[in-house]
C-alpha positions in Angstrom: -46.9 -9.1 22.8 -44.5 -6.2 22.4 -41.5 -8.4 22.4 -43.0 -10.6 19.6 -43.9 -7.5 17.5 -40.4 -6.1 18.0 -38.8 -9.4 17.2 -40.8 -9.8 14.0 -39.9 -6.2 13.0 -36.2 -7.0 13.4 -36.6 -10.3 11.6 -38.2 -8.7 8.6 -35.8 -5.7 8.5 -32.7 -8.0 8.6 -32.6 -8.8 4.9 -32.7 -5.1 4.0 -29.9 -4.3 6.5 -27.7 -7.1 5.1 -28.5 -6.1 1.6 -27.5 -2.5 2.3 -24.2 -3.6 3.9 -23.3 -5.9 1.0 -24.0 -3.3 -1.7 -21.9 -0.6 0.1 -18.6 -2.4 -0.8 -17.8 -2.1 -4.5 -17.0 -5.2 -6.4 -14.6 -5.5 -9.3 -17.1 -7.0 -11.8 -20.1 -4.8 -10.9 -18.4 -1.5 -10.1 -14.7 -1.2 -11.0 -14.4 -3.2 -14.3 -16.8 -0.8 -16.1 -14.6 2.2 -15.0 -11.4 0.4 -16.1 -13.0 -0.5 -19.5 -14.1 3.1 -20.1 -11.1 5.0 -18.7 -8.0 2.7 -18.3 -8.0 -0.2 -20.8 -7.0 1.8 -23.8 -3.5 1.7 -22.2 -3.8 -1.0 -19.6 -4.1 -4.1 -21.8 -1.6 -6.7 -23.0 1.1 -5.5 -25.3 0.2 -1.9 -24.8 2.0 1.1 -23.3 1.1 0.5 -19.6 3.2 -1.9 -17.5 0.2 -4.1 -16.6 -3.2 -5.1 -17.8 -6.4 -4.2 -15.9 -8.8 -6.2 -18.0 -9.6 -8.9 -15.4 -9.8 -9.2 -11.6 -6.7 -11.5 -11.7 -4.8 -8.8 -13.6 -5.8 -5.9 -11.4 -5.9 -7.4 -7.9 -2.1 -7.7 -7.3 -1.9 -4.0 -8.2 -4.8 -2.8 -6.0 -2.7 -0.8 -3.5 -0.8 0.9 -6.3 -4.0 1.6 -8.2 -5.5 3.1 -5.1 -2.6 5.4 -4.5 -2.2 6.5 -8.1 -5.9 7.1 -8.5 -6.3 8.9 -5.2 -3.4 11.3 -6.0 -4.9 11.8 -9.5 -1.7 10.6 -11.2 -3.8 8.0 -13.0 -5.3 8.2 -15.4 -3.0 10.9 -16.7 -5.1 14.0 -17.4 -3.2 17.2 -16.7 -5.9 19.7 -17.3 -7.2 21.7 -14.4 -11.0 21.0 -14.2 -11.6 24.3 -12.5 -10.2 26.5 -15.2 -11.4 27.1 -18.8 -13.1 24.5 -20.9 -14.6 21.7 -18.9 -15.6 19.1 -21.5 -13.2 17.4 -23.9 -13.7 14.6 -26.4 -11.8 11.5 -25.1 -11.5 12.8 -21.6 -10.2 9.9 -19.5 -10.2 11.8 -16.2 -12.2 10.2 -13.4 -15.2 11.7 -11.8 -15.1 11.9 -8.0 -17.6 9.0 -7.8 -15.4 6.8 -10.0 -12.4 7.7 -8.0 -14.2 6.9 -4.7 -15.4 3.6 -6.1 -11.9 2.5 -7.2 -10.4 3.6 -3.9 -13.1 1.8 -1.8 -12.6 -1.4 -3.8 -8.9 -1.4 -3.5 -9.1 -0.5 0.2 -11.5 -3.3 1.0 -9.3 -6.2 -0.1 
């Protein structure tokens, strides 16, 4: 009887485990695209100042490794104000929060 109860518990817990694992990896559409739209696309769009567009997955995917490296080093988006000194909130601030940075890095690192 114990084996059956344990087996049923595992069987019913499996969907929750699988769901937790699939949501842990960021996706472009759900997680990264909203960040790009808010913080990057003002420059990273066709015929703009940036060298490539980040508006679609097809645009961004070939650049994932470079995006990861530039975001992790905080070279992108360009925001050269020290967040630990002085005024903390600016209109039009394009800097990434740590959560946004972690999301982009995780997406780019997971292929």
